[in-house]
N, C-alpha and C positions, 0 to 999 in steps of 0.2 A: 523519600523522594530523591532521586539522583539529580544533581544540579549540573547542567551543562555549562561549560566554560563560557559560552556565548551569552548566557543569561546573567543579568544583574541580580545579585542576591537580594531578597526582600523578606525581612522578618518583621512580623507584627507582634506587639505586646498589647494585649487587651486587659484592662484593669477596671474592676468595679469601683465606682466612686463612693467613698464613705460606706463600705459594703454592709457592715452590720446595721447601720442606720437605715440604709436603703432597703434592706430586707424587711425591717420593721414597718417601714412606710408603705410597702406593697400591700400589706394587710390592714393597715390603719392609716388611711389617707388624712385623717385629722392631724397627723404629726407633720404633714407637709408645711414647709415655710416656718416651722417653729424651731428654736434652738433645742437640740436633742443630743444627749450623750448616752452611750452604752457603757455599763460598768463591768469590771472584771469579776472573777469568782469572789463570792462573799460581799459583793457590792463594794469592793475596795477602791479601785482606781478606774479612771476613764480610759477606755480602750478604743473607742470610736466616737467621732464628733460629726455632727452635721455642719454644713458650711456656716450656718447661722451661729452655731456655738463657737466655731473657729473665729468668726468675726468679733466675738465677745472677748477674744484673747485667751480662751481656755486651752491650755496645753495638753498634749497627749501624755497619759500617765499620771496626771494630777490626782492625788488622793481625793476621794469624793467629798470628804468632810470639809475640805478647803473651798469647794465650789458651792456648798449648800446655800450660802448667802445670795448667790445669783438666781436661785430658784424663785425667790420672792421679788428680787429687784428687776430681773429681766425675763421672768416667766420661763426659766429653763426647765425642760422636761428630761426625765431620765428613766431608763429601763435596765433591768438586770439582763446579763447576756444570756442568749438562748442559742447555744451552740448546735442543738439538734436542728433548729430552723435554718441557721446559717450554713451548716454543712449540706443540708438537702438542697437549698437554693443554689449553692456553689456547684453541686453535681449537675443540676439542671442547666446552669449557665454553661458549664464546660461541655455538656452534650450538645447544646445549641451551637457553640463556637466550633465544635469538631466538624460541623457541616461545611465550614468555609475552607478547610484545608485537610489533606490526608495526613499531614505532619503537625501534631500538636504536642506541646510540652506544658503540662500543668505545673506552674511554678509555686503557687500558693493558693489559699482558699479563694482568693479573688483575682488572681492573675494567671494568664497563660500566654505562651508564645505560639504563634502560627507561622509556618513557613509558606509564604505566598509566592515564592520564586516560580515564575513561569505561568502562574494562574492568571495574572493580569499584567498589563503593560505599566511602565513607570508613570505614564500620564494618567492612568486610571486608578492608581493606588489610593488617592484620597477618596475617590468615589466608592471604592471597594471598602475602605475603612469606615466610611459613613454608613454603608449598607450593613456592615457587621454591627455597628452601634445601634442602628435603628431596629434590627432584628431582635437583639437582646431586650431592648426597651419594649418592643411590641409583644414578644412572647412571655417575658418574665416581669416586666415593669421595673427593671434594674438599669440605672444610668451607668454608662461606661465611657472610657476614653480609649482611643486607639492610637498608638505610635508605631510608625513603620520606618525601618532603616535597613542598611545592608549588613548590620551585625546586631547581636543581642544588646550590646551596650548602647548603640545608637538608637535602637528601638525603645529601650528604657528611657533614654533621654528625650526622645520624640514624644513619648507618652506624657512625660512631665510637662513638656511645653504645651501639649494639647490640653492638659488639665488646668494649667495656670493661665491660659490665654483664650478667652471665650471667642475671639474672632475666628478661630479655626473650627468651631462647631463640634469639638470633641474628637477630631481626627487630624493628625499631622504626619507628613511623610517627607523625609529629607530629599527624596528624588524629585519632589515637586518644586524645589527651590534651585536657584542658580548657585554657583559656587560662592559668589560674593554674599548672597543672602544667608547661606549656611554659616559662613564665617561670622557674620553679624550676630546670628543667634548664639553661636558658640561663645562669643565674647560677652553676651548678656547673662549667661547662666553661670552661677557660682559652681566651682569645682566640687562643692559638697553634694551636688545633685548627681554626680557620677556614680553609677552602680558599683558598690564595693568600697567607696571612700567613706570611712567612718571618722569619728571625731578626732582620734589620735593621729590618723594618717592625714587628715585635713590640716592639723596644726603643723605637721612636718612639711607638707607641700607648701603651705603659706610661707614658711621660713625661707624657702628657696625661690620665692616669687611666683609660685603657681597658685593663682587665685580664681581663674575662670576655666571653663572647660576648654576654651581655645588654648590657654597656656599649657594645659596638660597634653592636648593633642599635638602641639608643636614641640613637646619635650623630646630630648634625645633618648631613644629607646634603650641603648646600651647603658647610659647613665642611670636611667630609672631602674634598670635591672640590677645594676651594681649597688645602688644606694638604697633601694627599697626591696623589690622582689620580682620574680618572673611573672607573678600574677598581675602586678601593676603594669609591667611591660606589655603584657597581653592586652590590658585595658587600653593602653595608648594605641596599640595596633588596631583594636576594635573601633576606637574613636576616629581612626583614619580609614575606616571602611573595610578593614581586613577581618573577616570572620574567623576568630580563633575558638569560639565556643560553639560547638555543634548542638543541634537539637537532640534532646535526650528522650527516648521512648520509655516512659515509666508506666505504661498501661499494665505491665505485669508487676504485681506487688513485690516489694523487696522485704524479705524477712528482717525484723529488727534484731540487733545484737543484744539489746537489753530493753526491758519494759518497765517504765516508772509509773507509779500511781501515787500522787501526793496532793493534798489539799490543806489549806488553812481551815480551822474549825469555825463554824458559825459563831460559837461562843467558846472562850477559853475553858478548858476542863482540867481537872486534877485527878479524878478517880481512875484507877487502873482498869476497872471493868468497862468504862466508856472508851478508854483508849484501845482496849482489845476490840470492841465493836467497830471502831473506826478503822483500825488496821485490817481487821477481817474483811470489811467492806472493800477496802482498797485492793486487797489480795484477790477478791472475787472478780473485780473488774479487770485487773491485770491478767488473771488466769484465762478469762474469756478471750482476750487478745492473743494470749499464748496459744490457745487451741485453734483460733482462727488461722494462724500461720503454721499450724501443724508442727509445733515445737514442744520441747520439754525443757524444764529448768533444773539446773544443778546447784544453784546458789540463790539464797534469799537474803536480802539486806533490809533491815528495818531501822528507821531513824525517827527521832522526836526532837522537838525544840520548843523553847518558850518564846515569848514575844520580844524580839530585840528592841522594839520601840517603847515597851513598858519599862522605862528606866528605873522606876521605883520598885520593881519586882526583882527577886533573885533570878539570874540567868543560868540556863543549862541547855546543852545540846549534846547528843551522842548518837552513835549508830553501831550496829553489829551485823556481821554477816554469818549466816548459818549454811554450811555446805550440806548437800544432800547426797547420800550414798548412791541413790538411783534417781535419775532424772524423772520428773513428773510434770503433768499439766493438771493434776487433780487438785481442785481448790481446797479440799479438806486437808490434804497433806501439806500444801503450801501455807495454809492458815496456821496449822500446828507449828510449823517451823518459825513463822513470823511471830506468833504469840510467845513462843519460847524465847526468842530473841528479845522481844519487848520486855518481858519480865526481868531479863538480865540487865537491861539498861534503865529501867524505870526507877525514878526517885520520887518518893511521896511528897516531899516538901516543895514542889514546884508546880506552877500553873502553866499548862502546855497550850500552845497556840497552833501547832502544826505537827503532823506525823505523815509518814509515807513509807512505801516499800519499793524495792528494786529487784526485779527478777533478772538474773544474769547467768552467764555460762549456758547459753541456750544452744540446743542441738535439734536436729531433725528427729521428729518423733518416731520415724520408721527405721532409723539407723543409729539408735543410741545403745550404750553399753548397759547390760543388766547386772545383777548381783546374785551369785550362787547362794549366798547366806541369808538373803532377805526374801521372804515369801509374800508377794503381793499379787492379788488377782487383777492383772492389768485389764483383762477383757471386761470384768465387772466394773472396774473404775471408769473405763472409757464409756461404758453404757450409761452409767449414772450421770457423768458430765455431759454426754450427748443429749440426754433427756432434758436436763436443766437448760442447756443452750437452746434447744429446739423450742421449748415452751416459752422462754423469754423472747426468742425471735418472733414467735407467732403472736404472743399476747402482750408483749411489751416488757421493757427492762424491769428486773426485780419481781416479775410475776412469781417466780420460784427462786428462793435464795436459801442460804444456810442460816441456821438459828444463831450462829456465832456472830452474825452481822447485826444482831439486835432485832427484836420483834416490835414494830412500831404500831401502837394502838392509839389512835387519836392524834396527839401532837408528835411531830418528828423529834428525834433526839437532838440535843443541843449541839453535838459536833457536826451535824450535817450542814452543808454549805447554805449560806443565806442567799436567797434570790427573791426578795420581797416584791419586785416589780417585773417579774418575768412574764413575757407574752406567751400566747398559746403556741403549741406545735402544729401550726395550721396545715402543714403539708405531710405530716407523718402519723397523725393520730386521728382516727375517725371521730372520736368524741370531742376533738378540738378543732375540727374543720371550720373554716370561715362560713358564716351564713349570709346569704343575700336575701333581702326582703323586698318584695314588690309593693309599690305604693298604689 
């Protein structure tokens, strides 16, 4: 959207409240009003908290074993993370939000910017923000907050104010305030809430007397540039209403320069055959992403490590890179390279907690260099991989996979990720769709 000089810039940031928790509550209303946390992979750390859990003083990132006593004392509930559900709900939310502006920038799984310039007047921005919030709540059952400002940084800050101050009803716009009212709010908010101000930068700003957002807004831009960076100088300009960060159109996917697949094991393992299965499984997933972006890989890195928190056990970590003479997206060839590397770095007298692979030196599949001395039937290779991908897309992940990833009969392998309290994939699997019963 082209912005006329006569129009005041208006950027909205829409953010899902406690997004993972909210997604779970949509399909399980019994979780409403209860302290609830969502755990990371292998049920390790807390990655999302309901407001009730926040009120109990549970911090983000807390190892779950440290919070277990609260389960009995405060009725704390917990669930394993369900990224399939969260990703699909995110896509639905972004599609709904796209109806409110032709210019949308998806910033994260639960946040997006909308350019509202010229769509509505300054006096109607709050009303428009509330309409956005109510539509998402009505269509998806997800609570959100909307912050609106003349720059992205001020929109982010407005969203923070909307979320922390219930009197605004979930929507806050700088344009709705007088200049004096804006100053009063800037003085109330700690500079730590400014987009891009991390812990180390916060300490440095505090040492020179910058403790509130207002302090940073009033700082000398040249001084900030010389002492810190051009990035922070742009932040100061954005806090003064000068838009330095443009909307970014990311509707077209950007090919990754490397693809990583790595997980901690559900249980520590020592045997090489189990490590091979885990590494092969990670390669298969990474290779699917590689083919999705129509790339080939020229280098495979594999790494292993023990548990650094198990101080009583001997520690070991290592990695190795295997270059490929011909780029490939064939899972079989990539697994062969990764397992060859694994055998080179494996040591039998250690208990391993994590392994992973990195596919790097990626190139366009249609314009990569061949090898006169290596005979590979590329057409047959592509047909096999295409068949596997199509079947898995149609019937679900791992419907068809390679034997090197392990054949699971009955109980899953010990290295597979723990998810003891995972909810159903309500929106992506027919056999797990929510059921409604009439009384």
